[in-house]
C-alpha positions, 0 to 999 in steps of 0.5 A: 384848321387852328381848332383841328390843330389844337385837337390833334395836339391834345389827341396825340398825348391821349394816344401816346402809349396806346397807339404810338403811330397814331399819336405821332401822326396826330402831332404831325398833322397838328404842326402842319395845320398850324403852319398852313393856317398861319400862312393863310391868315397872314395873307388875309386882312386883319379884321379885329372889329368883331369876335368873328373877325380873323375867324376866331382870333384866339384859336392859335393861342390854344394851338400853341399851348397844346403843342407846347404841352405835347412837345415841350418845344420852346418855340410854342410856349414863346409864341403862346406867351407873345399872343396870350397877354395882349389877348387877355388885355383885349378881352379876358372873357374869351381867352381866360379858359385857355390861360387857366388850362396852362396852369398845371403845365407852367411855373408858379410865376405864370399863375401869379401873372394870371391873378389880376386877369382873374380879378377882372373876370370876377368883375365881369361875373358881378356885372352879369348879375346886373343883366339878368337874375341868373348871373350868366351871359345870355346871348341874343343870337342862335341858341341864345348863346348856349356855347358861350354859356357852357364856356362861361360855366367851365371857365368859372369852374377852373377859375374857382379851382385855381383861384378859390380866394377870388372866384367862388364856384357856389355863386 
């Protein structure tokens, strides 16, 4: 539900001016799904022992960001900030792309607050070069982690766009 809510919030912006009725319905569904998912998750035990625990525990951060971008409502950015920084402290690798996607929509102080996390991500990249000759994350599960590999490439691309002095896209 959270991933659908994120998608509907983003889709509402793409539809605005083209099909305003569908845009409004997408935004309405995003808000509804976020509310329902939040209520359901609150009733479940919090299993944070693995990435899969809490059924993609960072998905709500993306939803709050997309709803803020779509509506400009303070409640969404407040919740985004409240969830983002602890998530970045726990595991910058899984949430940095979402944080980078927010840069064009937030002030310069936000970008500066991200800087140490990008430095931390660069250290992660450098450690990958020790793990295999390609310097990329290689999973041992289904499809050898192709989803993680795609996300890694996209994260490096955006990190180098916003922080070229830290992340070199050519490496």
